[in-house]
C-alpha positions in Angstrom: -13.5 -3.5 17.2 -10.4 -4.8 15.4 -9.2 -8.4 15.6 -7.6 -9.3 18.9 -7.2 -13.1 18.3 -6.1 -13.9 14.7 -6.3 -17.7 15.0 -9.8 -17.4 16.4 -10.9 -15.0 13.7 -9.3 -17.0 10.9 -10.9 -20.3 12.2 -7.4 -21.9 12.1 -5.6 -23.9 14.7 -2.0 -23.0 15.6 -0.9 -26.1 13.7 -2.8 -24.9 10.6 -1.1 -21.5 10.8 2.3 -23.0 11.0 1.6 -25.3 8.1 0.4 -22.3 6.1 3.6 -20.5 7.0 5.7 -23.5 5.9 4.0 -23.5 2.5 4.6 -19.8 2.1 8.2 -20.2 3.1 8.4 -22.8 0.3 7.1 -20.3 -2.2 9.8 -17.8 -1.1 12.5 -20.4 -1.4 11.4 -21.3 -4.9 11.5 -17.7 -6.2 14.8 -17.0 -4.5 16.3 -20.0 -6.1 14.9 -19.0 -9.6 16.0 -15.3 -9.6 18.4 -14.6 -12.4 19.1 -12.9 -15.7 15.5 -12.3 -16.7 14.8 -10.5 -13.5 17.9 -8.3 -13.8 17.0 -7.6 -17.4 13.5 -6.6 -16.3 14.6 -3.9 -13.8 17.3 -2.5 -16.1 14.8 -2.2 -19.0 12.4 -0.5 -16.6 15.0 2.0 -15.7 15.8 2.6 -19.4 12.1 3.1 -20.1 11.7 5.6 -17.2 14.7 7.6 -18.3 13.5 7.7 -21.9 10.0 8.8 -20.9 11.4 11.5 -18.6 13.7 12.8 -21.3 10.8 12.8 -23.9 8.5 14.5 -21.4 11.0 17.3 -20.6 11.8 17.7 -24.2 8.1 18.2 -25.1 7.7 20.7 -22.3 10.2 23.0 -24.2 7.4 23.5 -26.6 4.8 24.0 -23.9 3.7 27.4 -25.1 1.6 25.3 -27.4 -1.3 23.7 -25.5 -0.9 20.3 -27.2 2.8 20.2 -26.3 2.1 21.2 -22.7 -0.4 18.4 -22.3 1.9 15.9 -24.0 4.9 16.9 -22.0 3.1 17.0 -18.6 1.4 13.6 -19.3 4.6 11.9 -20.5 6.6 13.2 -17.5 3.8 12.2 -15.2 3.9 8.6 -16.5 7.7 8.6 -16.1 7.4 9.8 -12.5 4.8 7.0 -11.8 7.2 4.4 -13.1 10.1 5.8 -11.1 8.0 6.1 -7.9 6.1 2.8 -8.1 8.0 0.2 -10.0 11.5 1.4 -9.4 11.9 3.5 -6.3 9.4 1.7 -4.0 10.7 -1.7 -5.1 14.4 -1.0 -5.2 14.3 0.5 -1.7 12.5 -2.7 -0.5 15.7 -4.5 -1.4 14.0 -6.5 -4.2 17.1 -6.2 -6.3 19.9 -6.3 -3.7 20.7 -9.9 -4.7 22.2 -8.5 -8.0 24.9 -6.6 -6.1 24.5 -3.8 -8.5 25.1 -0.4 -6.8 22.7 1.3 -9.2 19.7 -0.7 -8.0 20.7 -1.4 -4.4 18.4 -0.4 -1.6 21.2 1.5 0.2 21.8 3.8 -2.7 18.6 4.7 -4.5 17.2 8.2 -3.8 13.9 8.5 -5.4 12.1 11.4 -7.2 10.0 12.3 -4.2 10.1 14.9 -1.4 10.4 12.2 1.3 14.1 11.2 1.9 14.7 7.6 1.0 16.2 6.9 4.5 13.1 8.2 6.2 10.7 6.2 4.0 12.6 3.0 4.5 12.1 3.3 8.2 8.4 4.2 8.2 7.5 1.9 5.4 9.9 -1.1 5.2 10.2 -1.4 9.0 7.2 0.1 10.7 4.4 -0.5 8.2 5.5 -4.0 6.9 6.3 -5.3 10.4 3.3 -3.9 12.1 0.8 -4.0 9.2 -2.6 -2.6 10.3 -1.8 -2.9 14.0 -3.6 0.0 15.7 -1.3 2.3 17.5 1.8 0.9 15.8 1.2 1.3 12.0 1.0 5.0 11.1 -0.4 4.0 7.7 -3.7 3.3 9.3 -5.1 6.7 8.4 -1.7 8.4 8.2 -2.5 10.3 11.4 -5.0 12.3 9.3 -7.9 10.2 8.2 -10.4 8.0 10.2 -10.5 4.7 8.3 -11.6 2.3 11.1 -14.2 2.6 13.9 -11.4 1.7 16.3 -10.3 5.3 15.9 -12.3 7.5 18.3 -14.4 10.0 16.4 -13.5 13.7 16.8 -15.1 16.7 15.0 -11.8 17.0 13.1 -12.8 13.9 11.1 -15.7 15.7 9.5 -13.1 16.9 7.0 -12.1 13.3 6.0 -13.0 13.7 2.3 -11.3 17.1 2.1 -8.2 15.9 3.8 -7.9 12.9 1.5 -8.4 15.1 -1.6 -5.5 17.2 -0.5 -3.5 14.1 0.4 -4.0 12.6 -3.0 -3.0 15.7 -4.9 0.1 16.3 -2.8 0.9 12.8 -1.6 4.6 13.2 -1.9 4.5 15.8 0.9 2.5 13.5 3.1 5.2 10.9 2.6 7.8 13.5 3.6 5.8 14.5 6.7 4.9 11.0 7.9 8.3 10.1 9.3 8.4 13.3 11.3 5.4 12.3 13.5 4.7 16.0 14.0 1.8 15.3 16.5 4.0 13.3 18.8 5.4 15.0 22.0 9.1 15.0 22.4 9.8 14.5 26.0 13.6 14.1 25.9 16.4 16.2 24.5 17.5 13.3 22.3 14.0 13.1 20.8 14.0 16.8 20.1 17.5 16.6 18.5 16.3 13.7 16.3 13.3 15.7 15.2 15.6 18.7 14.3 17.8 16.4 12.2 14.9 14.9 10.5 13.4 18.3 9.7 16.7 19.4 8.2 16.8 16.2 6.0 13.2 16.8 4.8 13.8 20.5 4.2 16.9 19.7 2.2 15.1 17.1 0.1 12.0 19.3 -0.4 14.3 22.1 -1.5 16.1 20.0 -4.0 12.8 18.7 -5.5 11.3 22.2 -5.7 14.5 23.6 -7.1 14.7 20.9 -9.8 11.0 20.9 -10.9 10.0 24.6 -10.4 13.2 26.6 -10.7 16.1 25.1 -12.6 14.2 23.3 -15.3 11.7 26.1 -16.0 14.6 28.5 -16.1 16.4 26.3 -18.7 13.2 26.3 -20.8 13.0 30.0 -20.6 16.6 30.5 -21.7 16.2 28.0 -24.5 13.0 29.4 -25.9 13.7 33.0 -24.9 10.1 33.1 -23.7 9.1 34.3 -20.2 5.8 32.6 -20.9 7.6 29.3 -21.3 8.9 29.5 -17.8 5.4 29.6 -16.3 4.2 26.9 -18.7 7.2 24.6 -17.7 6.4 25.2 -14.0 2.7 24.3 -14.4 3.6 21.2 -16.6 5.9 20.0 -13.9 3.2 20.6 -11.3 0.7 18.6 -13.3 3.2 15.8 -13.7 3.7 15.6 -10.0 0.0 15.7 -9.3 -0.6 12.8 -11.8 2.0 10.8 -10.0 0.6 11.7 -6.5 -3.0 10.9 -7.3 -2.1 7.6 -8.9 0.1 6.6 -6.0 -2.7 7.5 -3.5 -5.1 5.3 -5.5 -2.8 2.3 -5.7 -1.9 2.4 -2.0 -5.5 3.0 -0.8 -6.7 0.1 -3.0 -4.3 -2.1 -1.1 -5.1 -1.1 2.4 -8.5 0.5 2.9 -11.2 -1.4 0.8 -13.6 -3.8 2.4 -11.9 -6.9 3.8 -8.5 -5.3 4.7 -8.6 -6.0 8.4 -7.2 -4.2 11.4 -5.5 -5.7 14.4 -4.8 -4.9 18.1 -1.4 -4.9 19.8 -2.5 -8.1 21.6 -2.0 -9.9 18.3 1.7 -9.1 18.4 2.3 -11.1 21.6 4.6 -14.0 20.7 3.7 -13.7 17.0 5.1 -16.6 15.0 6.3 -16.4 11.4 3.1 -18.2 10.3 0.9 -15.7 12.3 2.8 -12.8 10.7 2.1 -14.3 7.2 -1.6 -14.7 8.1 -1.9 -11.1 9.3 -0.4 -9.8 6.0 -3.0 -11.9 4.1 -5.9 -10.7 6.1 -4.8 -7.0 6.3 -4.1 -6.4 2.6 -6.1 -6.3 -0.6 -5.5 -6.6 -4.3 -7.0 -5.3 -7.5 -7.3 -7.1 -10.7 -4.7 -6.1 -13.4 -3.1 -7.2 -16.6 0.5 -6.6 -17.5 0.2 -2.9 -18.2 -1.9 -2.0 -15.1 0.3 -4.2 -13.0 3.4 -2.5 -14.2 2.1 1.0 -13.7 1.1 0.1 -10.1 4.6 -1.1 -9.3 2.9 -4.6 -9.2 1.1 -3.4 -6.1 -2.0 -4.7 -7.7 -0.7 -7.8 -5.9 -0.6 -6.1 -2.5 -1.3 -9.3 -0.6 1.7 -11.0 -2.3 3.9 -7.9 -1.8 3.1 -7.9 1.9 3.9 -11.6 2.2 7.2 -11.2 0.3 8.2 -7.5 0.3 11.7 -8.1 -0.8 11.0 -10.5 -3.7 11.2 -8.9 -7.2 8.0 -7.2 -8.2 7.9 -8.8 -11.6 7.4 -12.2 -9.9 4.3 -11.3 -7.9 1.8 -12.3 -10.6 3.1 -15.9 -10.7 3.3 -15.9 -6.9 -0.4 -14.8 -6.7 -1.5 -18.0 -8.4 0.0 -20.1 -5.6 -1.1 -17.8 -2.8 -4.7 -17.9 -4.1 -4.5 -21.7 -4.1 -3.5 -21.6 -0.4 -6.4 -19.3 0.4 -8.7 -21.9 -1.2 -7.0 -24.7 0.7 -7.3 -23.0 4.1 -10.7 -21.4 3.2 -9.3 -17.9 3.7 -10.7 -14.9 1.8 -8.6 -13.5 -1.0 -9.6 -9.9 -1.1 -9.6 -8.4 -4.7 -11.7 -6.6 -7.2 -11.4 -4.1 -10.0 -9.3 -1.0 -9.3 -12.3 1.4 -9.6 -14.4 -0.7 -7.2 -11.6 -1.1 -4.7 -10.8 2.7 -4.8 -14.5 3.6 -4.5 -14.8 1.4 -1.4 -11.9 3.2 0.1 -13.5 6.6 -0.5 -16.8 5.2 0.8 -15.1 4.2 4.1 -13.4 7.6 4.3 -16.7 9.3 3.7 -18.9 7.4 6.2 -16.2 7.4 9.0 -16.2 11.2 8.9 -19.4 10.7 11.0 -19.8 9.5 14.6 -20.5 5.8 15.0 -24.1 6.5 16.1 -24.9 7.5 12.5 -23.5 4.3 11.0 -25.7 1.2 10.5 -23.3 -1.8 10.8 -21.9 -3.0 14.1 -18.4 -2.1 15.2 -17.5 -5.8 15.0 -19.0 -6.6 11.6 -18.7 -3.6 9.3 -17.1 -3.6 5.8 -14.0 -1.7 7.1 -13.9 -2.9 10.7 -14.3 -6.5 11.9 -13.4 -8.7 14.8 -13.8 -12.3 15.9 -17.0 -11.2 17.7 -18.7 -11.0 14.3 -19.3 -14.7 14.6 -20.7 -14.8 18.1 -24.3 -15.2 17.1 -23.4 -18.3 15.1 -23.3 -20.3 18.3 -20.9 -23.0 19.4 -22.6 -25.8 17.3 -22.6 -23.7 14.2 -19.0 -22.5 14.8 -17.8 -26.1 14.8 -19.1 -26.5 11.3 -16.6 -23.9 10.1 -13.4 -25.4 11.5 -11.2 -28.2 10.2 -12.0 -30.5 7.3 -15.4 -31.7 6.3 -15.3 -35.5 6.6 -17.8 -36.0 3.9 -16.3 -33.7 1.2 -12.7 -33.4 2.2 -13.0 -29.6 2.0 -11.7 -27.3 4.7 -14.3 -25.1 6.2 -13.1 -21.9 7.8 -13.1 -18.1 7.7 -14.4 -17.7 4.2 -17.3 -20.0 4.8 -18.1 -18.4 8.2 -18.1 -14.9 6.6 -20.5 -16.2 3.9 -22.8 -17.6 6.5 -22.9 -14.4 8.4 -23.6 -12.4 5.3 -26.3 -14.7 4.1 -27.9 -14.9 7.5 -27.7 -18.7 7.2 -26.2 -19.8 10.4 -25.3 -23.5 10.4 -26.3 -24.0 6.7 -23.3 -25.1 4.7 -23.0 -24.2 1.0 -23.2 -27.1 -1.4 
């Protein structure tokens, strides 16, 4: 039931982990030293593309009384919102471009096209999620307080609605983002806590009001005035609604592919005790997942197709994650660690499969609570035995290859305890 001893689970010694951390620090240093004009040009061109697409989408919606124009306008605006949300807003607020000292793309200034206030999101995401990634009881992104995504969450009848809840969450994901920081299910025991909640509710209410006013009041009214068509007002409203849903569903898919497919591990608070830099790196590598992408899919995902690399280096420019991934994958090979990836449809399907099956009590599930696709712990290797376990630690004297977690997982899956692959 979740990993309570990361070094033991990873089949790495503390020295191994610190050496891994040093190699990852070297990757960071290389990228930081190489940041420059091409990176600045990339983010500025991305902002220009977003603004051009938004302008084009909103212009097309002025003709939305025609079905073809309605679809073209809503789709174009939806793509613009995806780019702003994923490749600009998310990454700018991570501080990926702060080194430019450009107020327009600085993490302290960007307010994104989303109902969640940027200041709230930076706390729940940048600080809580990225520091305590997949640590049960500390990272609210493990199920978002709504979904059961690991067997470590005690089953309640409420979870029978897992699939329904995630369908709603996908369609209206921006409102889930807005609500997450509020922690509405948490009891406020002190007056200070209650006052803080009141302030946060006011901030969310103001941001939601601005977003609704922009998309569903001011802009549709402008379309109605320009076209002198009451029908145009309704068409503009529904086109904006579809654009937001396109952005929300895509965001949900990208985020879930990075956190809930098979192999994205969960951890206990015990793992946080005296956690070193190397152990933090290792937890990010084990707790995240990628999906395969080319330049276009990578761009449209905010380069979160490289979620492992993003979690290792959340404040490095997103356009550098593809090249970083080559070096990270080589380190996974060197230390015999899994590098969890797959196609986007497969990774997303695995996430939905987890959500579906965990809507049921554990007694109806077949895998053990220590060796299931979505929940694993160091106890998954207990049946290998002490002699077999020694085969999966350190470097093979005959071949010079390191044997560790990836080999041990393969042995368990193949039911071939103690038999090494050629």
